[in-house]
Every structure is written in structure tokens, then in C-alpha cells.
TIMAR-652818 format. One record per residue (C-alpha): residue number from 1; residue in three letters; x, y, z. Coordinates in nm, 2 decimals. Layout:
// residues N
<pos=NUM code=ALA u=X v=Y w=Z>;
...
// end
This chain:
// residues 415
<pos=1 code=MET u=8.88 v=8.98 w=11.58>;
<pos=2 code=THR u=9.23 v=9.03 w=11.49>;
<pos=3 code=THR u=9.31 v=8.87 w=11.21>;
<pos=4 code=THR u=9.71 v=8.72 w=11.13>;
<pos=5 code=PRO u=9.76 v=8.98 w=10.86>;
<pos=6 code=MET u=10.16 v=8.78 w=10.78>;
<pos=7 code=THR u=9.92 v=8.51 w=10.64>;
<pos=8 code=PRO u=9.87 v=8.59 w=10.29>;
<pos=9 code=ARG u=9.52 v=8.49 w=10.17>;
<pos=10 code=MET u=9.28 v=8.61 w=9.88>;
<pos=11 code=PRO u=8.94 v=8.51 w=9.85>;
<pos=12 code=LYS u=8.76 v=8.31 w=9.54>;
<pos=13 code=VAL u=8.68 v=8.58 w=9.30>;
<pos=14 code=LYS u=8.46 v=8.56 w=8.99>;
<pos=15 code=GLU u=8.57 v=8.71 w=8.70>;
<pos=16 code=PRO u=8.22 v=8.84 w=8.50>;
<pos=17 code=THR u=8.18 v=8.71 w=8.17>;
<pos=18 code=SER u=7.91 v=8.90 w=8.04>;
<pos=19 code=ALA u=7.78 v=9.26 w=8.07>;
<pos=20 code=LYS u=7.44 v=9.15 w=8.24>;
<pos=21 code=GLU u=7.64 v=9.06 w=8.52>;
<pos=22 code=ILE u=7.79 v=9.34 w=8.60>;
<pos=23 code=LEU u=7.47 v=9.57 w=8.49>;
<pos=24 code=PRO u=7.26 v=9.53 w=8.83>;
<pos=25 code=ALA u=7.55 v=9.66 w=9.01>;
<pos=26 code=LEU u=7.58 v=9.99 w=8.75>;
<pos=27 code=LYS u=7.30 v=10.07 w=8.79>;
<pos=28 code=THR u=7.34 v=10.15 w=9.11>;
<pos=29 code=VAL u=7.68 v=10.36 w=9.09>;
<pos=30 code=VAL u=7.51 v=10.58 w=8.80>;
<pos=31 code=THR u=7.24 v=10.69 w=8.98>;
<pos=32 code=ARG u=7.40 v=10.70 w=9.33>;
<pos=33 code=THR u=7.56 v=11.08 w=9.45>;
<pos=34 code=PRO u=7.93 v=10.95 w=9.61>;
<pos=35 code=GLN u=7.93 v=11.04 w=10.03>;
<pos=36 code=ARG u=8.29 v=10.99 w=10.05>;
<pos=37 code=ASN u=8.63 v=10.87 w=9.88>;
<pos=38 code=PHE u=8.62 v=10.53 w=9.66>;
<pos=39 code=GLN u=8.26 v=10.55 w=9.68>;
<pos=40 code=GLU u=8.21 v=10.49 w=9.26>;
<pos=41 code=GLY u=7.90 v=10.75 w=9.13>;
<pos=42 code=LEU u=7.75 v=10.91 w=8.85>;
<pos=43 code=SER u=7.52 v=11.08 w=8.99>;
<pos=44 code=LEU u=7.37 v=11.07 w=8.63>;
<pos=45 code=LYS u=7.00 v=11.33 w=8.62>;
<pos=46 code=ARG u=6.78 v=11.19 w=8.35>;
<pos=47 code=GLY u=6.80 v=11.32 w=8.01>;
<pos=48 code=GLU u=7.21 v=11.40 w=8.13>;
<pos=49 code=ARG u=7.48 v=11.36 w=7.84>;
<pos=50 code=VAL u=7.77 v=11.12 w=7.95>;
<pos=51 code=LEU u=8.08 v=11.09 w=7.71>;
<pos=52 code=MET u=8.27 v=10.78 w=7.85>;
<pos=53 code=ILE u=8.62 v=10.74 w=7.77>;
<pos=54 code=THR u=8.76 v=10.41 w=7.71>;
<pos=55 code=ASP u=9.02 v=10.21 w=7.56>;
<pos=56 code=SER u=9.18 v=9.88 w=7.39>;
<pos=57 code=THR u=9.25 v=9.74 w=7.74>;
<pos=58 code=ILE u=8.98 v=9.79 w=7.86>;
<pos=59 code=ASN u=8.72 v=9.43 w=7.93>;
<pos=60 code=PRO u=8.44 v=9.55 w=7.71>;
<pos=61 code=ILE u=8.14 v=9.40 w=7.91>;
<pos=62 code=LEU u=8.29 v=9.69 w=8.14>;
<pos=63 code=PRO u=8.16 v=9.94 w=7.90>;
<pos=64 code=GLU u=7.90 v=9.79 w=7.76>;
<pos=65 code=ALA u=7.73 v=9.75 w=8.05>;
<pos=66 code=PHE u=7.73 v=10.11 w=8.11>;
<pos=67 code=GLU u=7.67 v=10.20 w=7.84>;
<pos=68 code=GLN u=7.34 v=9.99 w=7.92>;
<pos=69 code=ALA u=7.26 v=10.15 w=8.28>;
<pos=70 code=ILE u=7.30 v=10.45 w=8.18>;
<pos=71 code=ARG u=7.07 v=10.45 w=7.90>;
<pos=72 code=ASP u=6.82 v=10.25 w=8.16>;
<pos=73 code=ALA u=6.85 v=10.62 w=8.38>;
<pos=74 code=GLY u=6.73 v=10.80 w=8.08>;
<pos=75 code=GLY u=7.09 v=10.97 w=7.97>;
<pos=76 code=HIS u=7.24 v=10.93 w=7.69>;
<pos=77 code=VAL u=7.57 v=10.82 w=7.59>;
<pos=78 code=ASP u=7.89 v=10.84 w=7.36>;
<pos=79 code=THR u=8.15 v=10.62 w=7.35>;
<pos=80 code=VAL u=8.55 v=10.66 w=7.26>;
<pos=81 code=ASN u=8.77 v=10.39 w=7.25>;
<pos=82 code=LEU u=9.11 v=10.47 w=7.23>;
<pos=83 code=GLU u=9.43 v=10.27 w=7.16>;
<pos=84 code=GLY u=9.55 v=10.30 w=7.50>;
<pos=85 code=TYR u=9.86 v=10.08 w=7.60>;
<pos=86 code=PRO u=9.76 v=9.76 w=7.48>;
<pos=87 code=LEU u=10.17 v=9.62 w=7.56>;
<pos=88 code=MET u=10.23 v=9.82 w=7.81>;
<pos=89 code=GLU u=10.30 v=9.64 w=8.16>;
<pos=90 code=ASN u=10.55 v=9.72 w=8.28>;
<pos=91 code=PRO u=10.53 v=9.84 w=8.65>;
<pos=92 code=ILE u=10.73 v=10.13 w=8.59>;
<pos=93 code=ALA u=10.61 v=10.25 w=8.27>;
<pos=94 code=LEU u=10.27 v=10.19 w=8.39>;
<pos=95 code=VAL u=10.38 v=10.50 w=8.66>;
<pos=96 code=ASP u=10.64 v=10.74 w=8.47>;
<pos=97 code=GLU u=10.47 v=10.68 w=8.11>;
<pos=98 code=GLN u=10.11 v=10.65 w=8.16>;
<pos=99 code=ASN u=9.89 v=10.79 w=8.46>;
<pos=100 code=THR u=10.12 v=11.10 w=8.57>;
<pos=101 code=GLN u=10.04 v=11.24 w=8.22>;
<pos=102 code=ASN u=9.78 v=11.41 w=8.04>;
<pos=103 code=TRP u=9.78 v=11.12 w=7.70>;
<pos=104 code=TYR u=9.44 v=11.18 w=7.63>;
<pos=105 code=PRO u=9.38 v=11.32 w=7.22>;
<pos=106 code=GLU u=9.33 v=11.71 w=7.30>;
<pos=107 code=TRP u=8.94 v=11.69 w=7.10>;
<pos=108 code=ILE u=8.84 v=11.46 w=7.40>;
<pos=109 code=TRP u=8.87 v=11.76 w=7.61>;
<pos=110 code=GLN u=8.62 v=11.91 w=7.29>;
<pos=111 code=GLY u=8.42 v=11.69 w=7.32>;
<pos=112 code=ALA u=8.38 v=11.69 w=7.68>;
<pos=113 code=LYS u=8.23 v=12.05 w=7.61>;
<pos=114 code=GLN u=7.90 v=11.96 w=7.48>;
<pos=115 code=ALA u=7.91 v=11.64 w=7.80>;
<pos=116 code=ASP u=7.76 v=11.70 w=8.14>;
<pos=117 code=VAL u=7.92 v=11.38 w=8.28>;
<pos=118 code=LEU u=8.28 v=11.25 w=8.19>;
<pos=119 code=LEU u=8.35 v=10.90 w=8.30>;
<pos=120 code=CYS u=8.73 v=10.80 w=8.22>;
<pos=121 code=LEU u=8.77 v=10.40 w=8.19>;
<pos=122 code=ALA u=9.10 v=10.50 w=8.01>;
<pos=123 code=PHE u=9.31 v=10.54 w=8.27>;
<pos=124 code=PHE u=9.50 v=10.89 w=8.48>;
<pos=125 code=LYS u=9.54 v=10.93 w=8.81>;
<pos=126 code=PHE u=9.35 v=11.30 w=8.83>;
<pos=127 code=PRO u=9.48 v=11.47 w=9.10>;
<pos=128 code=HIS u=9.87 v=11.37 w=8.96>;
<pos=129 code=THR u=9.77 v=11.43 w=8.66>;
<pos=130 code=PRO u=9.86 v=11.80 w=8.53>;
<pos=131 code=GLN u=9.73 v=12.03 w=8.27>;
<pos=132 code=LEU u=9.35 v=11.89 w=8.32>;
<pos=133 code=PRO u=9.05 v=12.13 w=8.21>;
<pos=134 code=PHE u=8.87 v=12.06 w=8.48>;
<pos=135 code=GLY u=9.15 v=12.00 w=8.70>;
<pos=136 code=ARG u=9.24 v=12.22 w=9.01>;
<pos=137 code=GLU u=9.49 v=12.47 w=8.83>;
<pos=138 code=ALA u=9.15 v=12.49 w=8.51>;
<pos=139 code=GLN u=8.92 v=12.52 w=8.80>;
<pos=140 code=LYS u=9.10 v=12.87 w=8.98>;
<pos=141 code=ALA u=9.16 v=13.07 w=8.63>;
<pos=142 code=GLY u=8.72 v=12.95 w=8.53>;
<pos=143 code=GLN u=8.86 v=12.79 w=8.28>;
<pos=144 code=ALA u=8.69 v=12.44 w=8.37>;
<pos=145 code=ILE u=8.51 v=12.24 w=8.15>;
<pos=146 code=LYS u=8.13 v=12.16 w=8.30>;
<pos=147 code=ALA u=8.15 v=11.79 w=8.22>;
<pos=148 code=ARG u=8.14 v=11.61 w=8.60>;
<pos=149 code=ALA u=8.49 v=11.45 w=8.55>;
<pos=150 code=VAL u=8.44 v=11.02 w=8.70>;
<pos=151 code=GLN u=8.79 v=10.88 w=8.71>;
<pos=152 code=TRP u=8.67 v=10.54 w=8.72>;
<pos=153 code=GLU u=8.93 v=10.29 w=8.89>;
<pos=154 code=LEU u=8.74 v=9.91 w=8.89>;
<pos=155 code=PRO u=8.80 v=9.62 w=8.69>;
<pos=156 code=PRO u=8.48 v=9.42 w=8.65>;
<pos=157 code=ASP u=8.54 v=9.16 w=8.91>;
<pos=158 code=MET u=8.56 v=9.45 w=9.16>;
<pos=159 code=LEU u=8.15 v=9.55 w=9.06>;
<pos=160 code=LEU u=8.02 v=9.19 w=9.25>;
<pos=161 code=ASN u=8.26 v=9.29 w=9.58>;
<pos=162 code=SER u=8.11 v=9.35 w=9.87>;
<pos=163 code=SER u=8.38 v=9.67 w=9.92>;
<pos=164 code=LEU u=8.11 v=9.86 w=9.65>;
<pos=165 code=THR u=7.79 v=9.82 w=9.90>;
<pos=166 code=TYR u=7.96 v=9.87 w=10.21>;
<pos=167 code=PRO u=7.77 v=10.02 w=10.48>;
<pos=168 code=LEU u=7.88 v=10.40 w=10.55>;
<pos=169 code=ASP u=7.83 v=10.41 w=10.89>;
<pos=170 code=VAL u=8.02 v=10.12 w=10.96>;
<pos=171 code=TRP u=8.29 v=10.28 w=10.71>;
<pos=172 code=ASP u=8.20 v=10.63 w=10.89>;
<pos=173 code=ALA u=8.25 v=10.43 w=11.24>;
<pos=174 code=ILE u=8.63 v=10.23 w=11.09>;
<pos=175 code=ASP u=8.72 v=10.62 w=11.03>;
<pos=176 code=ASP u=8.62 v=10.76 w=11.33>;
<pos=177 code=LYS u=8.83 v=10.51 w=11.60>;
<pos=178 code=THR u=9.12 v=10.52 w=11.36>;
<pos=179 code=TRP u=9.13 v=10.92 w=11.40>;
<pos=180 code=GLU u=9.07 v=10.90 w=11.75>;
<pos=181 code=LEU u=9.37 v=10.66 w=11.80>;
<pos=182 code=LEU u=9.54 v=10.85 w=11.56>;
<pos=183 code=GLY u=9.46 v=11.26 w=11.57>;
<pos=184 code=GLY u=9.65 v=11.51 w=11.71>;
<pos=185 code=ALA u=9.94 v=11.27 w=11.84>;
<pos=186 code=ARG u=10.21 v=11.42 w=11.90>;
<pos=187 code=ARG u=10.45 v=11.10 w=11.81>;
<pos=188 code=ILE u=10.40 v=10.90 w=11.52>;
<pos=189 code=GLU u=10.64 v=10.57 w=11.51>;
<pos=190 code=ILE u=10.59 v=10.36 w=11.16>;
<pos=191 code=SER u=10.80 v=10.05 w=11.14>;
<pos=192 code=GLU u=10.77 v=9.72 w=10.91>;
<pos=193 code=GLU u=10.96 v=9.41 w=10.93>;
<pos=194 code=ASP u=11.09 v=9.49 w=10.55>;
<pos=195 code=GLY u=11.33 v=9.74 w=10.73>;
<pos=196 code=THR u=11.12 v=10.05 w=10.75>;
<pos=197 code=ASN u=11.18 v=10.28 w=11.04>;
<pos=198 code=LEU u=11.07 v=10.65 w=11.11>;
<pos=199 code=THR u=11.02 v=10.81 w=11.43>;
<pos=200 code=PHE u=10.91 v=11.20 w=11.37>;
<pos=201 code=ASP u=10.71 v=11.45 w=11.65>;
<pos=202 code=LEU u=10.41 v=11.64 w=11.48>;
<pos=203 code=THR u=10.28 v=11.99 w=11.70>;
<pos=204 code=PRO u=9.91 v=12.10 w=11.63>;
<pos=205 code=GLU u=9.99 v=12.35 w=11.39>;
<pos=206 code=ASP u=10.07 v=12.00 w=11.18>;
<pos=207 code=TRP u=9.76 v=11.82 w=11.22>;
<pos=208 code=ALA u=9.62 v=12.22 w=11.12>;
<pos=209 code=ALA u=9.79 v=12.24 w=10.86>;
<pos=210 code=GLN u=9.59 v=11.92 w=10.73>;
<pos=211 code=PRO u=9.37 v=11.95 w=10.43>;
<pos=212 code=ARG u=9.00 v=11.77 w=10.50>;
<pos=213 code=ALA u=8.97 v=11.68 w=10.14>;
<pos=214 code=ASP u=9.23 v=11.55 w=9.90>;
<pos=215 code=GLY u=9.07 v=11.60 w=9.62>;
<pos=216 code=GLU u=8.97 v=11.26 w=9.49>;
<pos=217 code=GLY u=8.65 v=11.32 w=9.66>;
<pos=218 code=PRO u=8.43 v=11.52 w=9.91>;
<pos=219 code=SER u=8.48 v=11.52 w=10.33>;
<pos=220 code=SER u=8.24 v=11.31 w=10.48>;
<pos=221 code=GLY u=8.03 v=11.49 w=10.79>;
<pos=222 code=GLY u=8.24 v=11.81 w=10.84>;
<pos=223 code=ARG u=8.50 v=11.56 w=10.98>;
<pos=224 code=PRO u=8.84 v=11.68 w=11.05>;
<pos=225 code=TYR u=8.95 v=11.41 w=10.79>;
<pos=226 code=THR u=8.97 v=11.26 w=10.47>;
<pos=227 code=PRO u=8.73 v=10.97 w=10.50>;
<pos=228 code=GLY u=8.88 v=10.61 w=10.42>;
<pos=229 code=HIS u=9.22 v=10.81 w=10.27>;
<pos=230 code=ILE u=9.31 v=10.97 w=10.70>;
<pos=231 code=PHE u=9.70 v=11.14 w=10.60>;
<pos=232 code=VAL u=9.95 v=11.13 w=10.88>;
<pos=233 code=PRO u=10.07 v=11.52 w=10.87>;
<pos=234 code=PHE u=10.49 v=11.57 w=10.79>;
<pos=235 code=PRO u=10.62 v=11.81 w=11.05>;
<pos=236 code=LYS u=10.73 v=12.10 w=10.99>;
<pos=237 code=ASP u=11.03 v=12.14 w=11.10>;
<pos=238 code=LEU u=11.14 v=11.83 w=10.85>;
<pos=239 code=ARG u=11.25 v=11.65 w=11.16>;
<pos=240 code=LEU u=11.18 v=11.28 w=11.00>;
<pos=241 code=GLU u=11.47 v=11.05 w=10.95>;
<pos=242 code=GLY u=11.50 v=10.63 w=10.91>;
<pos=243 code=GLU u=11.40 v=10.43 w=10.65>;
<pos=244 code=ILE u=11.12 v=10.33 w=10.40>;
<pos=245 code=ALA u=11.14 v=10.00 w=10.28>;
<pos=246 code=ILE u=10.92 v=9.95 w=9.95>;
<pos=247 code=ARG u=10.78 v=9.63 w=9.73>;
<pos=248 code=SER u=10.50 v=9.79 w=9.51>;
<pos=249 code=LEU u=10.43 v=10.09 w=9.33>;
<pos=250 code=THR u=10.04 v=10.15 w=9.39>;
<pos=251 code=PHE u=9.96 v=10.24 w=9.02>;
<pos=252 code=GLY u=10.23 v=9.99 w=8.88>;
<pos=253 code=GLY u=10.28 v=9.70 w=9.00>;
<pos=254 code=ALA u=10.52 v=9.51 w=9.22>;
<pos=255 code=VAL u=10.87 v=9.58 w=9.19>;
<pos=256 code=PRO u=11.24 v=9.46 w=9.37>;
<pos=257 code=LEU u=11.22 v=9.54 w=9.75>;
<pos=258 code=THR u=11.34 v=9.89 w=9.75>;
<pos=259 code=ARG u=11.52 v=10.06 w=10.07>;
<pos=260 code=LEU u=11.53 v=10.47 w=10.09>;
<pos=261 code=THR u=11.72 v=10.61 w=10.30>;
<pos=262 code=VAL u=11.52 v=10.91 w=10.49>;
<pos=263 code=GLU u=11.70 v=11.23 w=10.65>;
<pos=264 code=GLY u=11.48 v=11.55 w=10.74>;
<pos=265 code=ARG u=11.21 v=11.42 w=10.54>;
<pos=266 code=ARG u=11.44 v=11.39 w=10.14>;
<pos=267 code=VAL u=11.51 v=11.10 w=10.05>;
<pos=268 code=THR u=11.94 v=11.10 w=10.05>;
<pos=269 code=LYS u=12.03 v=10.72 w=9.94>;
<pos=270 code=VAL u=11.82 v=10.44 w=9.78>;
<pos=271 code=ALA u=11.95 v=10.15 w=9.76>;
<pos=272 code=GLY u=11.85 v=9.79 w=9.58>;
<pos=273 code=GLY u=11.50 v=9.83 w=9.38>;
<pos=274 code=GLY u=11.66 v=9.68 w=9.04>;
<pos=275 code=ALA u=11.53 v=9.93 w=8.74>;
<pos=276 code=PHE u=11.32 v=10.09 w=8.98>;
<pos=277 code=GLY u=11.64 v=10.16 w=9.22>;
<pos=278 code=ASP u=11.75 v=10.27 w=8.88>;
<pos=279 code=THR u=11.49 v=10.53 w=8.81>;
<pos=280 code=LEU u=11.44 v=10.71 w=9.14>;
<pos=281 code=ARG u=11.84 v=10.76 w=9.12>;
<pos=282 code=HIS u=11.87 v=10.89 w=8.78>;
<pos=283 code=SER u=11.56 v=11.08 w=8.85>;
<pos=284 code=PHE u=11.65 v=11.26 w=9.20>;
<pos=285 code=GLU u=11.96 v=11.34 w=9.01>;
<pos=286 code=GLU u=11.80 v=11.57 w=8.75>;
<pos=287 code=TYR u=11.57 v=11.76 w=8.88>;
<pos=288 code=LYS u=11.80 v=11.77 w=9.24>;
<pos=289 code=ASN u=11.80 v=12.23 w=9.16>;
<pos=290 code=LYS u=11.43 v=12.25 w=9.04>;
<pos=291 code=THR u=11.19 v=12.36 w=9.23>;
<pos=292 code=TYR u=10.88 v=12.23 w=9.33>;
<pos=293 code=PRO u=10.51 v=12.40 w=9.45>;
<pos=294 code=GLY u=10.42 v=12.15 w=9.74>;
<pos=295 code=LEU u=10.73 v=12.06 w=9.88>;
<pos=296 code=PRO u=10.94 v=12.25 w=10.09>;
<pos=297 code=GLY u=11.29 v=12.29 w=9.88>;
<pos=298 code=PRO u=11.44 v=12.19 w=9.62>;
<pos=299 code=GLY u=11.45 v=11.82 w=9.41>;
<pos=300 code=SER u=11.13 v=11.57 w=9.38>;
<pos=301 code=ASN u=11.32 v=11.38 w=9.63>;
<pos=302 code=TRP u=11.09 v=11.39 w=9.90>;
<pos=303 code=ILE u=10.88 v=11.22 w=10.09>;
<pos=304 code=SER u=10.52 v=11.35 w=10.00>;
<pos=305 code=THR u=10.22 v=11.14 w=10.14>;
<pos=306 code=PHE u=10.13 v=10.90 w=10.43>;
<pos=307 code=ALA u=9.75 v=10.82 w=10.44>;
<pos=308 code=MET u=9.55 v=10.51 w=10.63>;
<pos=309 code=CYS u=9.33 v=10.35 w=10.41>;
<pos=310 code=THR u=9.01 v=10.15 w=10.60>;
<pos=311 code=ASN u=8.80 v=9.98 w=10.40>;
<pos=312 code=PRO u=8.86 v=9.62 w=10.49>;
<pos=313 code=LYS u=8.72 v=9.43 w=10.15>;
<pos=314 code=PHE u=8.93 v=9.59 w=9.89>;
<pos=315 code=ARG u=9.17 v=9.42 w=9.67>;
<pos=316 code=ARG u=9.35 v=9.40 w=9.43>;
<pos=317 code=SER u=9.27 v=9.15 w=9.14>;
<pos=318 code=PRO u=9.36 v=8.85 w=9.00>;
<pos=319 code=SER u=9.30 v=8.92 w=8.66>;
<pos=320 code=TYR u=9.61 v=9.15 w=8.71>;
<pos=321 code=GLU u=9.83 v=8.86 w=8.57>;
<pos=322 code=SER u=9.69 v=8.91 w=8.23>;
<pos=323 code=ALA u=9.60 v=9.26 w=8.24>;
<pos=324 code=ARG u=9.77 v=9.50 w=8.00>;
<pos=325 code=GLY u=9.74 v=9.92 w=8.00>;
<pos=326 code=SER u=9.48 v=10.10 w=8.21>;
<pos=327 code=ALA u=9.33 v=9.80 w=8.21>;
<pos=328 code=ARG u=9.66 v=9.61 w=8.43>;
<pos=329 code=VAL u=9.70 v=10.01 w=8.62>;
<pos=330 code=HIS u=9.29 v=9.86 w=8.74>;
<pos=331 code=SER u=9.37 v=9.54 w=8.90>;
<pos=332 code=TRP u=9.66 v=9.63 w=9.13>;
<pos=333 code=CYS u=9.51 v=9.97 w=9.23>;
<pos=334 code=LEU u=9.27 v=9.91 w=9.41>;
<pos=335 code=GLY u=9.47 v=9.73 w=9.67>;
<pos=336 code=HIS u=9.62 v=10.08 w=9.86>;
<pos=337 code=ARG u=9.25 v=10.10 w=9.98>;
<pos=338 code=ARG u=9.24 v=9.86 w=10.17>;
<pos=339 code=SER u=9.30 v=9.87 w=10.57>;
<pos=340 code=GLY u=9.56 v=9.85 w=10.67>;
<pos=341 code=PHE u=9.79 v=9.96 w=10.36>;
<pos=342 code=LEU u=10.02 v=10.32 w=10.46>;
<pos=343 code=HIS u=9.96 v=10.53 w=10.14>;
<pos=344 code=ALA u=10.25 v=10.73 w=10.03>;
<pos=345 code=SER u=10.42 v=10.90 w=9.75>;
<pos=346 code=VAL u=10.76 v=11.08 w=9.70>;
<pos=347 code=GLY u=10.81 v=11.39 w=9.47>;
<pos=348 code=SER u=10.48 v=11.58 w=9.34>;
<pos=349 code=GLY u=10.61 v=11.80 w=9.08>;
<pos=350 code=LEU u=10.58 v=11.88 w=8.72>;
<pos=351 code=ALA u=10.89 v=11.80 w=8.51>;
<pos=352 code=ALA u=10.78 v=11.92 w=8.21>;
<pos=353 code=PRO u=10.44 v=12.08 w=8.14>;
<pos=354 code=ASN u=10.30 v=11.79 w=8.04>;
<pos=355 code=HIS u=10.45 v=11.52 w=8.32>;
<pos=356 code=LYS u=10.51 v=11.48 w=8.65>;
<pos=357 code=ILE u=10.73 v=11.33 w=8.86>;
<pos=358 code=ILE u=10.57 v=11.09 w=9.15>;
<pos=359 code=ARG u=10.58 v=10.79 w=9.28>;
<pos=360 code=HIS u=10.34 v=10.61 w=9.46>;
<pos=361 code=PHE u=10.40 v=10.27 w=9.65>;
<pos=362 code=ASP u=10.18 v=10.09 w=9.92>;
<pos=363 code=MET u=10.36 v=10.02 w=10.29>;
<pos=364 code=MET u=10.18 v=9.68 w=10.33>;
<pos=365 code=PHE u=10.26 v=9.55 w=10.67>;
<pos=366 code=THR u=10.34 v=9.89 w=10.84>;
<pos=367 code=THR u=10.29 v=9.82 w=11.22>;
<pos=368 code=VAL u=10.16 v=10.26 w=11.34>;
<pos=369 code=VAL u=10.15 v=10.41 w=11.67>;
<pos=370 code=ALA u=10.07 v=10.74 w=11.79>;
<pos=371 code=ASP u=10.18 v=10.87 w=12.12>;
<pos=372 code=GLY u=10.23 v=10.52 w=12.21>;
<pos=373 code=ARG u=9.90 v=10.35 w=12.06>;
<pos=374 code=PRO u=9.86 v=10.12 w=11.82>;
<pos=375 code=VAL u=9.68 v=10.19 w=11.53>;
<pos=376 code=ILE u=9.80 v=9.98 w=11.28>;
<pos=377 code=GLU u=9.98 v=9.66 w=11.39>;
<pos=378 code=GLU u=10.16 v=9.47 w=11.07>;
<pos=379 code=GLY u=9.94 v=9.53 w=10.84>;
<pos=380 code=HIS u=9.57 v=9.52 w=11.08>;
<pos=381 code=LEU u=9.38 v=9.82 w=11.14>;
<pos=382 code=VAL u=9.30 v=9.83 w=11.48>;
<pos=383 code=ALA u=8.97 v=10.01 w=11.50>;
<pos=384 code=LEU u=8.85 v=9.68 w=11.32>;
<pos=385 code=ASP u=8.83 v=9.56 w=11.63>;
<pos=386 code=ALA u=8.69 v=9.81 w=11.82>;
<pos=387 code=PRO u=8.37 v=9.78 w=12.03>;
<pos=388 code=GLU u=8.22 v=10.07 w=11.90>;
<pos=389 code=VAL u=8.31 v=10.00 w=11.54>;
<pos=390 code=ARG u=8.20 v=9.58 w=11.61>;
<pos=391 code=ARG u=7.86 v=9.78 w=11.73>;
<pos=392 code=ALA u=7.82 v=9.88 w=11.42>;
<pos=393 code=ALA u=7.82 v=9.62 w=11.21>;
<pos=394 code=GLU u=7.62 v=9.42 w=11.38>;
<pos=395 code=ARG u=7.35 v=9.62 w=11.24>;
<pos=396 code=TYR u=7.39 v=9.45 w=10.95>;
<pos=397 code=GLY u=7.51 v=9.07 w=11.07>;
<pos=398 code=ASP u=7.77 v=8.90 w=11.11>;
<pos=399 code=PRO u=8.06 v=9.16 w=11.25>;
<pos=400 code=ASP u=8.33 v=8.93 w=11.17>;
<pos=401 code=ASN u=8.28 v=8.92 w=10.85>;
<pos=402 code=LEU u=8.13 v=9.27 w=10.81>;
<pos=403 code=LEU u=8.48 v=9.40 w=10.93>;
<pos=404 code=ARG u=8.72 v=9.10 w=10.80>;
<pos=405 code=GLU u=9.02 v=9.23 w=10.60>;
<pos=406 code=ASP u=8.90 v=8.97 w=10.31>;
<pos=407 code=TRP u=9.28 v=8.98 w=10.17>;
<pos=408 code=VAL u=9.62 v=8.91 w=10.25>;
<pos=409 code=PRO u=9.96 v=8.99 w=10.06>;
<pos=410 code=ASP u=10.20 v=8.76 w=9.98>;
<pos=411 code=ARG u=10.46 v=8.99 w=10.14>;
<pos=412 code=ASN u=10.69 v=8.95 w=9.82>;
<pos=413 code=ALA u=10.47 v=8.95 w=9.55>;
<pos=414 code=ALA u=10.23 v=9.21 w=9.64>;
<pos=415 code=ILE u=9.96 v=9.01 w=9.54>;
// end
């Protein structure tokens, strides 16, 4: 079944008002061991201790229900409620002033040494936050705390959403078909009505350099890609040229239409974008002579991620309009997990010991063609229409329903 992705639609969303409404879902989450990216789970065992960090912006029914679910599973929980950022709503501030910084008080990490699970409801993005005591560098140095750190991103309404319990074999079938269309392609073409237009050539060596997992979760079944977040590599020869249009910051919100000119994988011009465009131009100039790990040369103006997300049931939350701080990020960022989105970023390096310069953005309505075969058509993931994917979905009922992309954002508002 092919959808009409250019027609905006948001499913009717029930907003829970009590911990009791979301408790059944959290009982599943607390005991479940994640088998792939974007599948929430604490893997809690009886007798284990959880340190839960929340803040004043998080809907209080979420920590209340978590506390009950943890205790019902035989665990113990201590809860810390931080002030957070109760007035923060600007998408640029959410990106640059909060979730790329290690903003938790130092004593939090001391408390975490006594826990088996560290559950972070107050938001920051683990892979893009420096100096975490459980991050990659701490692990390499043998200094990581023992607690299993869980990065939480779901607002309460998403606990009632079908994405939480989406059948994994159907999701794997979608991923496998997407990889069949994409993996190993020699030429990638990316276009979008807003003006995105990129074409680049890849070699087998470029594909072989791709990671199997991106640090946010395990691989699945030894597959040669990161499930649910399938990376598109960059050419080693840096021949990536064209234009990119941005309307949405993944962990912040909507921004005015911003156009990036890309030459040799580097952003050489920023047009429009209002305050966001000004922020990019300023930071690109400020850090132009600094060299950062993982980037091919000096500067923070390198395109650093292309990845396809593949679950048709993810969406943004209508609670975004009234949320602030961590809760506002939660209500927005889930949208990038939706099938047909091309998740991208510019930058990645440390600008200071406690601050990263990386801006993730959503490409919502791209057409992606690999060696002449469409992989995404105007924001619709082609794999959802494949006969083998539909056969997998038929085991769970109506495949039209299970494979329907329930949410299609408004192009201008990005929600």
C-alpha cells in the first residue's frame, strides 16, 4: 500500500492523566531486555537498585509510574528531581545549551556508583554528550560506573502508542528490505522539494567502514547495519556536493527554512534560517581552525551523519506545544525515528571540555535513490510496500494498518 506522504496527518492522541494509565506499559519496559535500537527496556532483575533522575519539566505521572513498576518487579528505586530547564523552549537553546552538555550535578554520578540501573528521564543525548562516567571514553579508560545507563525519550502519550510493542520480526523485515535496496549502492541521490539535492558515489570500502551499531543500542542478529537507524556512509574521497534544506532540529524543534551549500562534504554557505542560520554561521567561523576526532579536517562544518529510520508508528507528540525543557525535547525528538525520515547532522567535535558542537536535523520528505532504485519516495519508506514485508505483517493482522505511517508532518510546522 503506497501512502500519500505529502498530505499532513496526525493520529488521534490520548494524553494520559494518571500513572495508572501508563503503568501496564512501564511494567513491560522495566523487565524487558532491548533487542535493538529504539526498543526501550531496563532489563531489571529482582533486588536491583535503580537511580532515577527526573526534572521539573517531566510530567510527574512518568516517574510515579516508573517507581511503581520497578517496585512491582522486585526492584528498589531512589528518585532525584532536578530543576531542569523549566523555561527553555527555543529549539536552538535546547540543542546548544542543554542536551549536548553534561549538565547533571557531579553528585549525581557519585550516587550512580551505588546503583545497578541509572534511568535518565531528565534529557540529554548519551552519544553526543562529553565526559559521561559511563560513556565511550570512560569505558576505554576503565573508569565507567557499573550502572546500566538508560536514556529515556518517551513522553507519557507514547507509552500508549503501538511503536512501544511493534513486532520485532516485522521491523526486521522492513530493515532487511531497506538494506537490500540501499546497502552497497555505488551511487546515492537525495532530493527534496525544499531544495535538497545531493549526489555522491560510494565504494565497497566506504560501505565496509560503516558501524554495525551507533552506540545507542545493540545490533540485531549480526546484521551488517544498525537496526532502525540504517546509516548511509560518506565517500572517503569527500566528493559530496549539493544543497541541504533544514526545517527541523531533531532534539530542538522547528526552525525557519535553512539552506546549506555542501562542497566536499563541508558546508561552505548557510542561507536563511533566521537565528539558527546565524548560529551556524557564527560557530562555523569560530571553530574553523580546530580539528575534531571523527571529522576529516579542521572545522565543525562537516556533514557527519546520514541515517534512515524505519518504524512507521513513531511520531512527534502534540504535548510539544505546552512542554518545556526535557519534556519538550521528548515530545519532538521521537519524530526522527519514523520510517522515511533521513536523520542527519553537521559537526560533532568538542568545542570545550564540557560542550559539543553538533546539530542534528530531520530531512522529512526526501526521495532517496540507490543505483536507480527508490529507497524513500517523498518521505515514504519503499520497503513498507514490499510483498515480503507485507507477508511478515500479515501474521499480526491487517498489514495495511501495521505498515501505515500514521503520522505525516506538516512541511512548514514540522509537526
